[in-house]
N, C-alpha and C positions, 0 to 999 in steps of 0.2 A: 834664488836661496829655499826659499818656503816651500817650491815645488819640492826637492831632496826633502824638505824634512818630513812634507808630508807624504811621501811615498818611502821614505826611507824603511820603516818600519815593518813594510811587510812584503819591499817589492825587494832584488839582485838586480846588482846595473849589472847593465852589457855591454859588450864592446862598440855598440853603435851610440854615440855622440846625442841629443836631440837637435832639431835641425830648428832652425829661428828664421823668420822672415821680418825684413823692415830693422832699422838701431831702436834699440830698447829709448824707453821713455828718459830723458837725462835727469828727469825729478822724483824718479822711482827707488828712491835709494832702499836700500834695504837695511835692517840690521845686522849686526855679525861681531865676531868678536872681535878681541886684541891679536893681532897674527902675528903669532911667535909659533915658531914652527915646529918645537919642540915638548910643548907643554900642552897636550891633549883632553885637560879635562873634561871640558866639555862642547867639542867642537864635534864635527857633522862624522861618519863615519862612510869610509868610500864606498863600502859593501853591507848593505841590511842583513839583518838575521833576526829568527824570534829573539823575545827577548828572555825568553824561562831556557836556550841552551849556551852551550858554551858557541864563541864564534867560530866560523871555519876558515878554515885555512887562506892564507890570500892568494890572488894570482903569485906564483912564484917567480920570481924573474931567471928570463934563460940565462945558463951558463956564459953565454957571448953575450956580454952586458953595452958593446961598444957598439951601438944604431946607429947607423948612418940615416943621415934624412932625405927625403926625396924630394927634387927639386920639379918643380913644371911650371914654364911658363904660360902664364896668362896673356888671351888676348881679350886687347882692348875692348645767451641769451639776455637776451635784454629783456627789458619791462616796457609796456608801452603806453604810461606813462609821462608826463614832461621832463626833460624836453624833448622837442620834437626830432624824431627819426628820422634817418636817409629813407629815402627808399632803394628798391635792390639797385638800382641802377647808379646810385649815389655811393656805393657800398664799395666796390670797386677800387682796392688801391692796387697797385699797379706792381707789382712784386720785384724787390732788391734787386739789382743783379749783384752776385757778391762773387769774386772773385778771389777763390779758395785758394788758399797756402798750402803747398807740402805740408805732410805730417808734422814732419820736425822742426817748422816753420811758424810762430808764436800765431798772428792775424792779418800777415801782409801780403800781397800780392802785387803782379805789376799791372798798373793801371795807368790810362788812358790821360794825356796833359788836364789841366784844370778849365772848369765850366765856369761862367760869369759868380758863381756860389765862394767859388774859393774850394769849391773840392773838385775830385777828378769825374769828369764822366766819360762812358764809354757809348756812343753809337748817341743814341737817345736816352739808353735808360741810363739812371744813375750806379756808379758804384759804390759800395760802402768800403769808405777808408776814414780811420781813426784819424779824429780832429786833431790840424796841426796846429802847432802857436800862434798865436795871433798878431803876437809883437815879441820886442825883444826883452820882456819881459815889466813888472810890476818899477812903479816910480813913488808910490806914495808911503809917507812914513819914514821917519830917520834909520839910517845906517844901522847894524849892530855886525861886529866880529866875532864868527863863528866858527868850528871847526865839526867836520863832519867825517865816522866812521868809514867812512869811504878812503880806498887806498890806487892811488895811478897806476896804471902796470900797461907800462908801454913793450909795443911788440915790434919784432922787425915784420916788414906786410911780405917782403921778399921772401920768409924763410915758408917753404913746404911741412906741410904733414903730412904723412903719410898713414891713413886711415886702412889697415886691418881686419876683418873678420876673423875671432877664434875660434872655433869648435873641440871640446876638448870633453874624450871620452872614455874610462865612465865618466855619468857628466856628475864632477864634483861640488859642493859651498863654496859659495864668494870668497870662504876663510884658505879654501883646498886652494880653489883656483888663483888667489894669487902668491901661494906657496910655491905653485908650478908655475908661476911666470918671472919669484925670485931667482929661481931654478935655469928656466931658460935664461934669462941674464946673466948668470954666472955662467953654465956648462957650455950655450950653445951663440956665443958672443959671434964667431963669425959666422956662422950662419944669417945673424942677426944686425949682422954687417957692427957691432961693436956700442950699437945701438942701446940706450936707457929708455925703453918706452915707457908712458902711462897706459893703467891699464883700470877698468870701470869695474871689475872683479866678475865679468858676465860675457860681454860679444865683440867689447869694441878694443881695439888696442892703438895706441897713437905713437908716434914714431918721427921723430927731427930726421931721420935718413933713412932710405928706401933700401928695405932687407937685399941680400944674395938674388933673392927670387920673387917673383907673384904670389906664386904657391910655395909653400914648404908644411913637412910632414914630420911632424919631431916624434921625437918619443922621450918619459921622462919617469925617472924611478924613484918614490918618495917612500922613504921611510914611514910602517905603523910605529906610532910610539904609544906605551901604556898609559892611561892616564893616571892620576892617581889617585889611590883607593880610601876611601875612606867606610868607616868603621860605622855600624848602625846608629851605636852612639851618636856619630858625628865627629872622632878623633880621624885626623888624616895619617895616614902612614907611608912612608919612602916609597915612589915606584920602586917598580924592580928596574933596573939598570940593566938592559939586556944587548949581552954582546957582540948579536948577530939581528943585530932588529930586519925584518923582515919589512921588503920590500914591495911596493905596488906601482904597476903601472901604469901609464895613463898617455895616448896619444894626443896628440894636438893641432891640429888641420890648421893652416895660418893661410889667409888668404886676403890680397887687394881688393880693397873697396874702391877707395877714390883718394884721389890728392889736391890740394886743394892751397891755396896762401892766404896772408892776411888782406892783400889788395882788396877785395870787394869790402870788408869790413871796414878799412881805413878809409875809404871811403865815404863808407856812410855814415861811421862818427865825424868826418871833417866836413859832414855836408854838400858835398864838390859832384857826388852824383843826383842823380834825378830823386825828386823829393817825394816819388811812391814806392823806389828799389825797396827790397824785404829786407828786414837785418840779414847777414848772411848765419843762419846758426850755427852751421858747419862748424866753422871757425870758431868761434866765440863758443860751442860747446865743447869743442877739440882743447881750449885753454882753458876751461872748466875743469876738466878731467884730470888736465897736467897740474893743477895746481891745490886739486884734491890728493895727489898719490901720497904726495909723504905723510899728512895728519891721517889718510887714510890706515896707513899701513901700523899707526901707534894709535890711535885713538875707535871708540865706538861709534860708527856712524848711523844717526836717528834723523831720517831726511836731508835735512841740509846743513843740520850740525852735526858735532862731532865732539865725542864727548873722552874725558881721560882724567882718573883719580888725580895725575901729576900736577890739575887745579887747584887744589885745594882738597882732593878725598872724600868718601862717598859721607852724606851725612843720613843714619835716620831719622826719615819722616810718618812712621807708624805704621800701623798695618802691615809688615810683611815688607816695605816699601822703603827704596833709600831715594835721596837726594843727588843727583850727580852734575859739576859743575861743568860746562864745556862752551865752546863756541860754535857761532854757524860762519859761515864763509859762503859767498856766491857771490858771480863775476855779471855785472852789468854794463851795460852801454850808458853812458850820462856825456853830457854838454864836453866836460873836460878831455874825454875819451875814455876808455875802457880801464874799470875801476873795481877793486875787488870790495866789495862791502863784507866787514867782520864785524859781529858782535858778538856779547858774553849769554851766554844761556845757561839755562837749570831745567833737568828732566827728572822726573821718577823712573828708578831702575825698580823691578822685583830684587831682592835680598835672594840674595842668593846662598840658599841655605835650605836646611833639609824641608820635606813635603809637610813632616809631622811641626816640626816648629814652627812652620811660616803658617799654618793655618789656626795655630792658636794664636797668633798677631793678627791675621787678617780675620777669623770671625770671631764673632763675640762670643758666642754660646761653644767652642773649643777652648777656651779660653787654660781652663782643668783637665785639658785633654789628657797630657802626659801622666798626672793622676788620675785617671782615669781607663784605662788599659782598654777597660772591658766594654766602653762606653760605644752607642751602634747610634743611627743618625735615623730620625722624624724623615718621613716624607719632602716634608720643606725643608726639615735641614741639607738633606741629600741635594735638594735645586741646588743651595745658596752655594755649599764646598762645589759642586760641578761650576756654577757658573763661575766663581774667584780662581777655578784651575783651569779653564777649558782654552787652550790654546798654548799654555806656559811649556816653554821646552823644558826638558828635565835627562837627567843621566841617573844611570844603578849604579851602587856603591857596594854591591854585592861581589863584585867580580872588574876584572880587569877589564875594561872596554875603553874605546872612544864616540861610541855609539850614542847619538842624543835622539831623542821622541818629544814628538806632540802630544799633549794634553787631549783625546780627541772628547772624552765623555768620564762618567763614571759606572760601574758595573752594575747592574740590579744588585746580583747577592751580592752577602759580603763577603771576604778573605774565605773565610772557615767552610764556607757552602761552594766555594769554586772545583770546579774539576776544569781538565782539557785535555786532549790527543797530542802524544807526541810525534817524532817525527816515524816511529811505527807502528800509528793507530793505537798503543795503549793508552786509555783513560786515568789519568792520574789526577790525586786531588794537590790542590795548589801545596798545601802549607804543608804536605809530606812530601814532592818534590823539593820546595829550601830547605826541606830539616837531609835529608839524603844526600843532596847534591853540594847544600853550599853549609852543612852543618849549622845551621839557622832558627831558630824556632820563631814563626813572627807572634810580634807581640798586639798588634791591635785589629786582631781578628774578626773584630765585628765593626769592619768599617770599611767599604766596598773599596777597591781594587784600578788605580789609572788604568781607564782602556785606553790604549793609541793608536786605533785601527777605527776602524768604520767596516772594514770591509772581513773580518774575519778577526777570532777572537784573539788579542792577546795584550795578556794581564800584570801589571807592577803594583807590587804590595806600596801602601802610599810610603810605609817607614822606609823601604829601600831607595826613595826616590832624593834626588838632591834638586835644587833649582840652578840650569846657567846660567851663569853670570851674562851682565852685558844685555837683558832684556827692558826693552820700555816699557813702564806701567802701561797696562791700556785700559786696567778700569776705569771706574771714576770715583776722581781722589775725593775724601771722605774733605769736608771743612777742616778739619785741623792737617789733613795732608794740607792741602790748598795752600793751608795759611803760613806751616812751614817751608814751602817750595816758594812762593813767594817773597819770604825772608830773605830765604837763599840767593832769593835773585834782586834784592833789593840793597843796590850800591846806590850812594848821590855820584852826581856827572864825577868829579875826580876821579873815585874810585875804581865806577867803570871805563872813564877814559885808560885809566891807567892799566888796567888787568887788558882791555882790548891791544895798546902798546906793547905788554908782554908777548902776547899768542902773536902780535907782527914780528919780536924778535926770539922769539923761543924755541924751544927743541919740536913740539909739537906741531907747529901753525905752517899755515900755508906757505911761509920762505923756510924751511926747515929741509930740506931736504934737494938734490943737483937739480934737480926737472926746470928749474927757471933759468942756470946756466942752460942745459940740453936743450932747451927751445927759443933761447936766446929774447928770453923776457928781463924787463928788469919792473919789478913791484917798489911799490914805496915803503919803506918804514913808516912814513909819517901822514899823519891824517890831512885831508883834505883842509885847507885855506879857504873862504868864501865868507860873501858879505852876504846879510840877511837883511830884512825889515822890518821895522816894529810898528804892527798895524793902532791907531788911536784905538779907544774903547768910544761906541759907540754914545751918546747922551741918552736917556732909559725915560720913562714915563711911569709914573706909580701912582696910585690913588692916595689920597689925604680928605678922607670926609668929603667928599664927592667933588673936590680939585683937586685938577690933575699935579701933579709934581712931578717934576725933573730933577734928573740926578744924572751927574758922571762915576764912574767909576772910576776913583783916582788911586788906589791903594797900589800896594807894587803886584797883587795876585787876583785884584782886578774881581776882588769880590765883594762886598755893598748887603747893608743890614736894614734890616724893616724895622728898628726899633722903635723908631717912631713916626711910620709910613700904613699906609694901608696895600694889601695889593692892588691892582692894577683895576680888574674888577672879583669883587667879592660873592658867595653867591648868598642866601637865604636855606637853610637846611630844616626846615621845621617838623620833617618827623623824619628819625632814625630812631636804630635800637642798638642795644650792646645784646653782646653773647660772649662768656667766658666757658673756655675749654680749662678745665681743670684746676691750678694753682692753692696753695695754703691757703686758709683760713686767714694768715696773714696779708699774702697777697691781695685775697678777695674783698680785703676790710678798704683797699687801696680804692676801689672802686667811685665810691660817690666823690671822692674828693680829685679822681681822677677826673671826670666828667665834671665836674665847677673848672676845673683849670683850664682845661683842653676849650671850652667856652668862651673864659675871661680871653686867653691866647688867642679864639677865635676873632674875638671881638674885637681885639687889640690890631689887629688885618685886614679889618675893613668888612671878617667874614661871620656871618651870623646864625652860628649851632646854639638851636635850642637847649637850656639848659634841662630840660624834663627830656627823657626819651619816650616815646611813645605806649611804650609798657616798660615794666622794674627790669633791670640788669638779667637775664635768666646765665645762670652757674649748670655746667654741663661738664660730667669725670670726661678726661681726656679724651675715654676710649671709646665717643661719639664717634668720634675724628677716623676711625677703624672703620664704623658702619656705614656703608654708603647710604641707604633705603635710610634707617633713624637718622643721621646727619639730614639729609631733604625733611623729611617729614619736621624737623625742628623749624628749618628755616623758614619753614612754610608755614608751620604755623604763628611766628612770629610775622611772617609776613599779611598774613589775614590776621590778623590784630592793629597791625597800620591800615587794614580798608584795602587794601593789595596798590598802595600809595607810599612806598617804605621809600625811601629818597637816597639812603645811606643805612647798613648793617657795619657796626664796629663789632672786631671778633678781638679776644683778648685770649692765646696762648699761655700755658705753662712753660713751649720748646716751643724749637722747631720742627714738626710732625710732617709725615707724606699724605696726611688726609690736609692739606690746603691744599695740592690739587682739586682735589673732588668739592672741597668750599667755594672756591672761585670759580668753575663750572659749573655750578648748581646753582648760584646768585647769578651769575650773568647768561644762564642758558637759559635756565627752568625758570627763576622766578623771577630775575629781569629789578637787578638790583646793582649797586653798587660796592662796597667791600672796602676797608681798611683794615686790617693786619697787624696788633703788633705784640712782642713777650713781654707776661707777665715783669722780668726781669728788668724793665726799662720804666716801669711804673714806681717804681721802689725810691728816684731820686727823681722828681720829675724837672727836668731842669727846662728855661725859657727856652733853651735851641729845638732841644726834642720836641716839644708841642710845635714851636713853630714850624717845622720842617713836616708836623704829622696834620697838621693846618694847611701846607699848601700841597700838601698830593690831597687832601680830603678837595679841597676847591678844587682843583684841575680836575679832578674823577667827577664833582657833580656838576662842571660844566664851567666855573671859574676861572682866570687867568694869572698868574703872579704880575707880567712885567711886559712893558710894551715899547717899543723902538719911541722917542719923541720926534726925531725924523723919519719921518715915513721910508721907505724902499723907493720910494717912486723919487722922493725930494734928494737922497743920494744917489743913484743911477739915473737919472735924467734924460738920458740919453735913448735908454732902452724903456722903463716905466713909468706907469702912467696911475694916476690913481681911478681915473673914470673905465682903463681898462686892466682888469683883474689877473693878477697869475697865481698859477697852482704850484703849490712845493709837493714832490712826490719823493717818500721812502721808500727802498722795498728790501727786504730780506727772508734766505734762508737760512735756518736752524736745521743741525744735523743732528741724528742720535750719537752717542758715544759709540768709540770704537769695537768695541764688543756687543753692540747692539745690530742682530744679523735683521728685524724685521720690521724695525716700527717708523712710519713713516716722516721724509721729512716737513719743514711748516716753513710755509712762504707766506709772510703778510706783505702787506704797500699799506704805505700810509697816507692821507693828502690833507693839506689847509683847506679851510671850510672859512677864511676871512680873508680878505685885501680893502687895507693893504698892511692889519698889522700880521698876519699871518702867523700866529699863535697858540690853533686851535685844530686840532687835528681828526679825523676818522680814520678808520679802520678797516683793512678788510682779511682775512687769515685766511688760507685753506690749506688740507694736507695734500700731501702730493710724494712721488713714486721713492722710494728707498734711496737715499743720497744724490737725487736729481739735483743738482743745479742749478737750471733754468726752470725758471718760475711757469710751470705746465699751464696755471689758471691766470698769467697778467693781463690779459685781454681782458677776461670779465671783471676782476676787481677793478683795473682804472674808468671800466664802464659805469659800474657802480656809485663811482665817488667822484666821477665828472656829473654824477647824477644829482649825488648829493651837494657837488657844489653848487648846480644850475637851482638845486631848492633853495641853497643858503642866501646866493648875490643875484639872483636871476639873471645871470647870464656863462655861459660857459667861458673859460678861463681862456685870454689872450695868450698867452705862452706856459709853456708845458717845462718842467725846472726838474729832475727826476733823478734823485741820486742813489746811487746800487753800491750796498754792501753787500760786504763778502763774497769777495772776485777776485778770485786769482789773478797774476797774469798772463799764464796760459791760457785762460777764459774767455778773454775781452773781445776776442772774434765772437767766440760764438753766442755768447750774452749779448754783445751789439746786436748782430745780425738777426737771434731770432726773439730780444723782445726789446726793441725798434721795431720792431714791424709789429708785434702784437697791439703796442700803445697806440701806434700812426692806425691799425683795421679797428681798435676801438675810438677811437674820433673818429673814422670815416660811417662810424653808424648814425651819425650827425649830422643834415645836411649842409653838404660843402664847410665840413669845419677841417680844417687841418693846420692846427698853431704849430707854429714855432717850436722846437724841442731839444732840448740840452740834456745828455746824459753823461754824466759821469759818474766812476766808480769811483766809492770811498774806503778806503785800506788803512786799517788799525795794526792790521798782524804782518806788520815789513819789520827791517833792521835797522833801520836807516834813523843814528843819532844823530845829537845837533848840542857842541859844548860850546859853551862861553870859552870866546880865545883870550886865556890871560895874559899874554901874553902882549897884546892889543891895551895901553893904558888907556889910549885914549876910544874907549869904543866903549858906548852906552851900556856894556855887554858889562863892563869888570864890576861893577859892582857886583855884579851876582856872583864871581867866583866860582866857588865848590855851592851854587846855587843855581838850580834850573832854571834856561833860556824863559825869559817874561813872557807873559799871554801876549798874543799879537804876533809873533814873530812869522816872516813867510820866507820863503827862501825857492825863488823859480830859476834859479839858473848855476851851473857849474857841476852837480849831481844829479840834477832832472831829466826827463829826458831829453837825446839827441834836436827834435827832431817834433816831439808831439806834443800835448797841453797838460799840463800838469804840474803842482806845486804842492810843496809841504809847510802846513800852517798849524803851528803850534796854537789853539787859542785857549790853552787853559795853561792854569799853575802848580806845578809836582808836586805836589808835597811831599811825598814818600820819593826814595826809586828816584829813578833818569826820567823825564818828560820823553815820553813818544809822540811828536809829531804828527798830525793827520795825514798821507797822504790823498790827492784827488787828479785823479787822472780824467780828464774829460773826453769821450769818446767820440762825441758828437754835437754840436753844434749850431743849430739853424738859427742859433740870436744872435750867435756873433757877439759875442763877450769880449772884452779886453781882458788883459789878468789883472787890472786895476780893481776893474769893473766885478769879479767872478771873487774876485780874491773879498773884498772889502762887503760883498753880498753874504757869501759865509762865516764870516768872519764877527758880522754882527747877527746872524742869526742865530749864533752861537749862544748869547747874551738872552733869546726868549725862550729858554728851556722851563719848565714850570714848574720842577721840581729842587730847583735851588735858587741861590742867590749869586751865582758868579757865572763865569762862560765854562760851558761844557765842551769837553776835548773832540767829541763830535757831531757835527752838523743836526740840527735837532730832527727833521723828515729822516735820517737813517736810524739816529736814537731811539727813535719812535718806533720806526718799523722792527729794529732788534727785540725792540721791548712784545710791542706784536705777538712776534713769531716766537718770543720764549711763553708768552700767555697758549696759544696757540697748543703749543707742548705740552701743558701743562694738564689741558683739554684730557689729552688723550691717555696720561701717565698715568693713570688708574682707572681710565673706561672698562668699562667688559669685554670691549674689543680686543683691547691690550692684551686681557686674562687670556682671552681666545687662542689670538695669536701664541702666547709663549706657550700652551699648551698643544697647540695644532703645527706650528711650525721646528721645522727638521731640524737638527743640531748641527747641521753640515750648512756649511756658506752657500744655499742653493739661490734660488729665485726669490727676491721676495714676496710676500705674500701679497692679498688686493689691499689697495691703501684703502683705510677708514674714514668716512670722511667727517670732518671735524663736526660737532655739533652748534646746531645755528643760534647767534647771539637773541638776544629777547631785543625787541625794538625799542624797550625803553633806556638801554643801555647804549643800545647800535650807533647812537652818531655822539657819543659819550667817551674821554680818553681814558674810562676804568683800566687801563694796561697797563697806568704810567705808575 
């Protein structure tokens, strides 16, 4: 559809349809409107024409409208200090032989039988196959009765599905293509053998019965309806009721591509076949399209979610955006069989209003635009408006049309000064043209027009344009907008469960159509009942005036307090300084009290913070944060005063400011000092909790740690871990720029633990890489540097590497495993004879599996949680997990708001041969060692720290000179991204500290 939108403003449809090779990506769902065939106020136009001229007449329908279908029969760099490096002969790593799967297969292919190590081998080389579950699941911990939002889908494995390729010309939008499909079913029932097929809106049609012929050429005529006309003031006029609607003719070529049944899928799910048989994607994808058919007809699809105003209407969230409720659905292979994962979902859409009122809501400096119609835009303002409107689809309201346009840019000239050539080559002034042809006086003449194509002038006055409904808000949401969206999606477990149950029984859900019956499916309306287990919390080690104190978190939320305890390892901070940006005189007067109370709270926690700063607090206007060079000079002056030996820089800000990014970059790369920022609003009432949180962050950044495990990891997992054989825990993540950013690099970060057996201090490495590249390009170099640091700290290389990779979707599992595991091995091979066993696990938070206490089971230990979330330590490794591979869900935290989202851990490679119990206990125990809080966190700390480090790397580039240069030189179109800017190098003073936490 996007191609149609981009081209429909300056190209005419030709009778020849576009040819597609292969199958479309099942996950590449595009946004489109409600499919109502006769309300086209914002639908795509079948044919394109100049925005400034009335539409040309459509192709007339021939007098003889009895088209016959034509049937055709088808034939079937490493540093050179210690530790020692390997010689060139030692560094040769035999490449992994990877049997690549077909393009539409996730990550598996055919493999040879198992070798002694439990994985498949192919001849003398090892084939890369995702790790299999080592046992039947864990057994530790009391059982808890749960419900999961997975709905069992039973299918008839003998039911054949016929896959047809569809080519429609002229090439329509997805909405129109669906209308054509509906009319095909109504008018060409004989040719389709009476089938009710499922259609993906692009090229793929799935039928439960075979059509009359393998090749069909059909013709469908659709009426071109008129849109509702909107006056410039925004009032809706009734559409003209045409007695003889114009007809548009489409040619549809349908070709049989393949036939398949569900026997292979059934064999895969029942584990009857060979262990290395790949997941049959064809049948699974077909059933996914079948179950999406009915919801797609009634909802607005965005990715794998579908949104409908019938699920609670829309809610304004400010800034020209509205929140809309919907649901996510996805078909998943699980241990219980095929399951439909359905979850509640909320997202932001552009508000469907005129461009002028939209800009008044979206852009702060245009709030009073309707009262200042003669207002123009400065150069910077024009850039901001263009950024806000770029790629939004609009339709015009000065004439009857169904055409939509995608905003490409703004004109350089104002509307007052725009001229254009008409079809006859006559040069016309734009404002005069609208006066003469539409009797309309342009009001906002000093604003630019919307430019809807890059190839030739095509201008639309802003005041005559409306934003099409159903467009996902692609810009970066403000803090207020994000808070409102989160509030819309924040339901307690009982309420969320009721919403999901309502979707499964409702009029817009996956079971609302006839496809279930047509394809012989039986979708359960009941959530999956299953048993989980609740792991016991570990005993923790705290400091107590130099004496070790143990503590077991016994509260239901597993939180502990430090009221009468010290942190496990407190630091001594003798040399520190404070700088203030902005603030009222009253706020500034609180600074001395803040210093005293923070120092006292630190002392209570076993952290020694000097009551006297190296110099008196520095008070600067907040405007200093706008001037990078001035900010740097101020910070360097403080550093010089501290004799270039500053341990901590405390920064107090009047409000959140974009200069925060520059401050962090200058402090950590140019000066070499860790910093802690906070807002004046938090200094008014200095609570003990706020001061404690601040103290924990400061202590961690300067080199201390909050807590340690009383029973070390080797004592808990003695089969694999030993005190004298150090293990390193690594985490990795990649952050990408927001969707409308076409040039900024992605940021990759890797962290590694530096102490054993405590494993609670981590160093980090960050790199920028190609725009939106998910595979970590410099992983080998970063891992090598971290192994160097580990050797210097522990005096030996780690005997085992346990690697947690965040931010990987299931479709990327195989590629990430293939490339990143090899990069880790290459990094290890730089050391002589160093080949440690590696466990590589993907950590997923962005999934839609939710677990609810089963209230119908009074004997369950979870009954006490009725409308509360499941308790911390809840683990599930059966029924809803992968039928063959090593994965589990672990909810390690207590959900205070909304419904807890368990973290999904999926082991892709395991040389260490963990059992389910061992790995689950290891991960859960690590969740208690996070330095910033006194409770278990939802994500295993190595992955959490990697996420924080990657975010810090993005801050470094956010306001750098390169970013400004890239913005000015990058093309407005989505061309190839510019050359990646390297991140500034960290100062040696902070390189080994947890400055990012």
